[in-house]
C-alpha positions in Angstrom: 9.7 -15.0 8.7 6.1 -16.3 8.3 5.0 -14.8 11.6 6.6 -11.5 10.7 4.7 -11.4 7.4 1.4 -12.2 9.1 1.9 -9.3 11.6 2.9 -7.0 8.7 -0.2 -7.9 6.8 -2.5 -7.4 9.8 -0.9 -4.0 10.5 -1.4 -3.0 6.9 -5.0 -4.0 7.0 -5.5 -1.8 10.1 -3.8 1.2 8.5 -5.8 0.9 5.3 -9.1 1.1 7.3 -7.8 4.2 9.1 -6.8 5.9 5.9 -10.2 5.4 4.3 -12.0 6.6 7.4 -9.9 9.7 7.5 -10.6 10.4 3.9 -14.3 10.0 4.5 -14.2 12.4 7.5 -12.1 15.0 5.7 -13.7 15.2 2.3 -17.4 15.8 1.3 -19.3 15.3 -1.9 -17.4 15.1 -5.1 -14.1 15.7 -3.4 -14.6 12.6 -1.3 -15.0 10.5 -4.5 -11.8 12.0 -5.9 -9.9 11.4 -2.7 -11.1 7.7 -2.5 -10.4 7.2 -6.2 -6.8 8.6 -5.8 -6.3 6.3 -2.8 -7.5 3.3 -4.8 -5.3 4.2 -7.9 -2.3 4.7 -5.6 -2.8 1.3 -4.0 -3.3 -0.4 -7.4 -0.1 1.1 -8.9 1.9 0.3 -5.8 0.7 -3.3 -5.9 1.4 -3.6 -9.6 4.9 -2.0 -9.5 6.1 -2.9 -6.0 7.3 -6.4 -6.8 9.0 -5.7 -10.1 10.7 -2.6 -8.8 11.8 -4.3 -5.6 13.2 -7.2 -7.6 15.1 -4.9 -10.0 16.5 -3.0 -7.0 17.6 -6.2 -5.3 19.1 -7.6 -8.5 20.8 -4.3 -9.4 22.4 -4.0 -5.9 23.4 -7.7 -5.9 21.6 -8.3 -2.6 20.8 -11.9 -1.6 18.6 -13.3 1.2 20.3 -15.8 3.5 
């Protein structure tokens, strides 16, 4: 489980760099700022809501690990 989480984290780090690079290549000027800001807001909201929503989903479905 620990190894899998390490691989998952490394892959997420690689994807994040690719997304930001693509946004910088695709957008120019003020549009680039908006695109990067939207990307940052989306990541922040996902980080803040991911665990509580995941926990509610697991609790609501009665799922258990192990």
